[in-house]
N, C-alpha and C positions, 0 to 999 in steps of 0.2 A: 505493500499500498504505499509505504512512503516513497519506494524506486518510481511508482507509476505519479504521486503527486509532485517528485520534483521533475519528474518528463513536463507533466504537464504544464507545471510553471515556466520551464524552459521555454518550451514551443509557443507558449504565449507571448513572454518577452521579446522571442524572436520575430514580431511582426512589426518589430518597432527598429530593427537592425537592417543596416543597409538600404536597398532601393525605396523607393519614397512605399507607402503603406496605401494600397488600394486592394477593397473589399469587392469581391465578384460574387454578386448574389443568384443563383443558378439553382431554375428549377425545372423539372420535368415529368411526365405523368408520373411514373414507376421509380420505386428504388432500387439500387442494387441489393441483389439476393441474401449477400453473403460478401465479409471479407476474406476470405479464403478464397484463394486465385485461382486454386486447381477444383473446387465444389461445385463450380457451373459453368457453362460454356452458353453465357448467354450475354446479350448487348450493352444494356445499362449495368451491368454487374463487371464486366471488363473497362468500362468508362471509367467508372470512379477507382477503379484499380489502376488504372493506366496514368492516374495522377501519383500515386502512394510507391508504385512496386513499377519494375522496369523488364521488358523480356529483351531478348540479346538484339533482337532488330525491331525497329517500331515502321511505321508507314505514315508517311507525314502528311499534312491536306492534303495534297491531291492525290494516296494512295501510294506515291512511291518509295520504295526502300529508305532506310534513313538508319545509320547506326546509331546504336544506343547502349548498350553493358559490351555488346562485341563493337570491336573497330574496324575489323575485313574479318571475310568468312568466303573458303576456295573448297574443292576438292583436295583431297591431298595428292599430291602430283604423281606418286608410284602406287596410288591404290584408289580405284574408283566408288571405292564403298566406303571411304572415309572422309567427314567432312570436317574441316578444322577452323575453330573459330578463336582467333585471338582477340584476347578479352580486355577492357578499357582499365587502366592501373589509376591509381589512387582514387576511387570509390571507394564511399562509406554508406555504411547504413544508417539510416536515421539514429539507431542509438549508437552509434562511432565506429560500430566492429567493422572490421574491413573487408571489401569482396572479392574473394578466391575463385578458384573455379571449382574448388569444392562445393561453393554453392550452387553452383550450376550442375554439376552431377547428380548432388540432393535434390534439387527443383525437378530436373529433366525426371528423375526417376519415380517420384512422390508423383509427377503429373502424369505418369505410364501407369501407375498404380490402379488398382480394382476399382476403388471409389470415385475416381477421379473423372471429371465427365470434359477434361481435356485427350485423354488419352486416344483416340482415335488419329489426334495430327503426330502421332508417334509411333503409329504402330509399326512402322517400317523400319525403327531404330531397335539396333539387337545390343548396343553397349554406349553409354557416353564416360570417356575417360577422361582426368585432368594428368596431362601430359608435366604442365608447372603450373604457378599459381596464376599463370595468366594464359592459359593456352590449353583449349580443352575439344575432345575428338570426339564424335558422333559417327559411331557404325552403324552401316544399314545393309537391313536385307536384300544386296545389291544394288546398284548406282542410283540413287535419290536425285534426281535436277533439280526437284522443285522444293527442297526440305528446307531452304530458308524461309519459302513460304508459309512455312506450317507454326514458325516460332513467333509470328510479331505478337500472339494474345499470352504466348506461354512465361508466366514471369518467374523472377529470380527468386526466392526465399532466402532468406540467412538461415542455414543450418542449423548452427549456435542458439540464434534465440529461437526457433522451432524444436528443437530440444529441451533448452529449458522452461517454456510452458507447454510442453505436453501437447503439441501438433504436429509432430512428424507424420502422424496419419492423417490424410483429406477428410474433413469435416461429412461424416454422410449425411445429407441432406433428405434425402429418400426415406431415410429412417429417422427423422425428424431430431437430427442431434444438433448442438450448439457446443460449441468450442471457441477453445481462447482466440484463436485465427477467425472465427467469422465475426469476431467486434472488436477489435484489433488487430495492429498493423504494425511492422519496420521494415519498408522497402527503402529502395534505393533511388525514389523518384525526388520528383523537384516539390512534393507536398508532402507535409507531416500530418498524421492524423492527430487531432487536439480532441475529437470528442463523436461519438456515434449512438445515433437514438436511431435502428430502425424504423422504416417509414415516416421519420416526421423531420428529421437532422443530421447531417453528416458536416464537421466542421473539419477545415484543413487551414495549415500555416505554410508559407513558405519555407521551404532546405535552404536555409543560408548558405550552406555548406556544399550543394549541389555542383558534381564536376560540369553540370552543363552554363553554369551561368559567364555571360559574355557570348554564347553561343544561340542562346535561345531568348525574347525577350524577358520575361520572365517577371513581368509587369505586376502580377496580381500578387499581392501579398496574402491575402486570406482567400478562401473558398467557404462561401456558406451554404451548402448543397440541402436544397429541400422537395421533396417529392410532392406534385401536388395533382392528385389524381383529376379531379374534377377540371374540364377545358375550363369553363365560365371563369371559374376562379383561380387558374390559372395565367387566363389573361388579362383578367382585373388586377394581379399581380404584377403584371408587368408597366399595365396603362398605370396605375396609380404609381409607379416607382416604388415597389414594395421588391421587386426582384429586377437584375439587371438584363439576365439572358433566360429564353426558357427553349430547350431544343424541339419542342413539338407544338408550333401554332394549330391550333385546330382552322380547318380550311374553309369553316365560315366566317372565321372573322380573320382571313388575310389584309383584305382590304381595309377594315377598321385599323387596324396594326399598324399597317402599313402605311395610311394615310395619319396617323397620329405625330405630332411635332417630336423631334426627338427618340423617333423611335424609326429602325428599320426592319425590312423581313428580307432574308437572303433565302432563296431555293435553288436545289440543284436534285438530280434523279439520285437515288441511294442505290446502292449495291444489294438489295434486297429482295426478294420476292414472296408476297402475302398466299397461303394455302389453304384450302381442306385437308386434311387427312383421314382416311378410309382404313378400318380395323377388318381386313379381307381374308386374313389367314385363317381363322377360326370357322368350323361346321356353324356352330351358333354361337351369338352374340348376346350380351344380356343387356343393351339398351334398345332396344326395337321392340316391336309386338308382333315379329313373325318367330312362331315357334318352332323349333328344331331345323331351323336353317338360318343362312347368314346371307340376305340380299346384298350384301354391297362383296361376297365372291364373286360373284356371278360378273363377267367383266361387263356384259349388256347394263346392267345397273349401274356400274361407274360410267358408262359410255355418256349413258342417261344423265344423268346428273351432270357430269361434266358440260354437257349441250344445253343444258335446262340454267347454266348461271350465265345473267345480261352481264358482262362485265364493262360495256359500255354505257349501262344506264347505272350500275356503280359508279364508275366515274365521274360520268354527269352529276348525276343526284345527290349522291350521298360525300362521294369526294371532290365534288365543284370543282372537277378537272384536272384534280391534283393527283393523277394517276396514269399509269400506263397498262392498259390489261394485256394480261399474259396466257401465253397459250402452253409455260413450261416454269419449271420453278426454278431454273436459272434465271439470274438478271443479266441483263446485254451485259458487262461488265466481263464475265466469266469464260473465262477460254471453250470452246463445248457448245456455246450458246449459238443457236443461228436465227435467222428471222422467217424463217420455216416453220421450225417448230416451234415459234412463239407467236402461232395466230391459230384461233379458233374461233367461229362463230356459232351463237348463240341458235339454236335451232329446236323449238318445244314440241313440232310435231314429229319430228324424227325422234326427240329423246323418249316421246308417248308410244310411238311405236317399238322401239327398243324394250320398253317396260313391259309393253303386252307381248312381246315376244318372249321375253323371261320369267314368263310366268307373274308378272306383279301390275297387269294392267289395272287392277285396284287400288295400286298403293300397299303402301305400310307407315308406320310409324315411327321416330327414330330420336335421339337427344343430340343435339349438337351439345359441343363442349368450347366455348369461348371466354378468350381474356377479353377483361374491360380496361384495361390502363398498359399495356402493352403497344402495341398498333397504332396508327394512327387511325381513328374511327372502327377501331375493332369491333365491339358491341351492334354499332349502327350498319358495318357491312354484314353482319351473321344475323341481322333481322331481315335486309334486305334478302339474302341469300333464303330465307326463311318461304318469303312470298314466293321468289323462283322455284324452288324443290315442291312448295304445291300446287303449281302449276299440270305437272306430272304426277301429281297424287302420292306426293310424300310427303306427309305431315311430320314436322320438325319442330322439338321443342327445346326452347333454347334455352342454355343453364349459361349464364356468363358469371363469371366471377375473376377476383382480381389473379397478376399472374401466380402470385406465389404459391396459390391455391391450383390455379391450372396446368402450370408446368409439371408439378409432380405427376398428375392421372398420366400424362404423356409418357413421364420414366416411367410409371411403375407399370404402365398396360390397362389401367384403370378407364379409359375411353377407347370408346367405337369412331366417332366421329367428332373430328376438334379442328379447329384454326391452328395455325403458327405459322412463322415467318422465318424467315431463312437467310443472313447474311454471307457472303462467301468472303470471308480477309483473306482468303488462298489464290481469290480470282481466278481459281481452276475447278473444273466439274468434279474433281477428285473428292474434294472437301464434301461435297453435297451426295456424293454416292459414299462416301464413307460412314458419315453420320445417319443418314435419311433411305437407304438403298440397300445396304449388305444387310443380311441374316443379323438381328440382335445376338449380341455375345457379347463376349466379354473384351473383346480389342476393340470393334467395329458393333456398329449400330444402334447405339446408344438413344438414338432418336427416332428407331426406327419402330414406331409404334402399328404402322399396319400390318403386321402380321406375313409380311411379305417374304418369303425365304426361294433363293435359286441358285444352289450351288454352283452352277457355269456362270451366273452372272457374277458370284462372287469372286472367285476367281480372275475373272476379269478386271473386277475394282481391284483385288490383290496385287494385281500386275503392276496396274499404273504406278506403283510408288517406286517402282526398281525399272522401269522403261526407258532409255536414255534416247532411243530413235522417236524422236517428236513425232514425226507423219506417220508410226504404227502406232505412237501412242494416242495421238489425235483420233485415229481411225477405231481403235478400242474405244474412245469416250464416245464416238458416235456409236456406234454400236449399242451400248451401253445405254443411250438416251434413246434410243429405238424403240429397246425394249420398255422403258418406264413407261414411256409414250405410249406404247400399243396397249400396254398394261392396265395403264388411268391408273398407277398408284395413288395420285395426288389430283384433286382439283386445282388449277393456279385459278388464283383471282386477279392479279397486278403486281407489277413491281411499283415499290413505292417510291413517291417523292418526298422529300425531305423539305420544311420550311423553319427554320429556326430564326426567333424573334430576339430584340437585342438594343439598348441604347445605343443613339449612335456615337457615344465615345469608345463602346467595345469594338476592337478589331477583331476578327478573326473571320474565316473562310468555311463555308458548310464542305465539311469531309462527306464522301460516299458513305464510310463504314459508320455516321453518326455518331463518332466518337471523338467530341471536342477535347482536346489535349491542353490545360489550360497553359500550360510553359509557352505555346505561342501565341497567348492572346496581348493584345497592345489596349493598354486604357489611355485614350487620350485625353 
């Protein structure tokens, strides 16, 4: 307790040291799910972590690679199965401990462990070893040409801090576990944790010993991060000056915010697709009214549901023009995306014919699980889809809840029909396949709640990690997508568009990852 109080006093005092004191009051719809950097693979969770912790490599505001805790990286000259990372020297954690290669080894092995939600990103890594204090080698199961792309959200922890506080193991969120690492942090990042009240407020202060001083603006001295789920309340907070920056301006308020003196709205396409998932694997499912059968197991029903969604209507009415209708669950940023696959027309008549052909001419009922604080207009999209499915005889019972309750349904297999959004930080289709298409297992498929399993497809997915012939690799990616599209594993809705609102003195450009890193912010 004495140590904690002393640390807090030091952190508070640091707001008056160094550069000018500027507080950024930042709000968005939902909070980080945990501070444990390996317990969840979720956008807002990573975004908060990026202020405190650091990976070996980050992406800047344009999506390009930038050195973080590693200064350079390359395949080993005499062994294509090894990547060598040279680490930044003179870096300290927030408690003053030195950053070394052993911390990288510890963190990567921790992220590969059973309870980690990051393990799919490291499925090709068979060993990580410290050559010396500032050199690390990643040994992969065959040459992996895109390994660096998989590391931009893999945060490095202090192994000594983890051992001292009993958090060597990753927090078991599915089991409801709360650990010291869930509400405390000790990173190398530009900001230090002062206080954490989940779903209420998180306060950070500038790390005056940050290695990046002089390389980044670092003009924000304090961050007050507040989740505000209600859209009207969030906008009112920006309009009144209560907050300086919100990540998700509701589409219905864009004109109002942009037209207010002293405020600006910045817009950009996001590297994220919103879609519905379907539990098509079991012979029977719990959340429908069909006894002894699973209507979602019939590909004709899935095709019918796909044809029933009027994506243009969702774009115009629900999203006020702020979305890009999708026919594939990969955004255009991603290697493997094609314009041809990204198109699908609404056809209610054909959808009804397919329902009849499948033996469901009279329809059926099913529950749709939807978040109400994660994606732009998530619940409103689900409400619109309910009416669209109703036109082909499917009565949908909507159950919308906060993401903290929604996501465990997907990870535990407790939902048969659900909304999910997926960003692709690697900019490559392999990331989508590893998490969403591969059979759910210990190393891959952790977000695949469809029940779909195809061993032949799994083998192709695994092969992507070690295929160095990029033409052959892209051909395999196209083959996998053809199966995903033909089987209708998911029902794409749209590629999301980002709208950030801020006071005109806040200088930052919209990141396609929707992950503002405050060290880049300027405060004019």
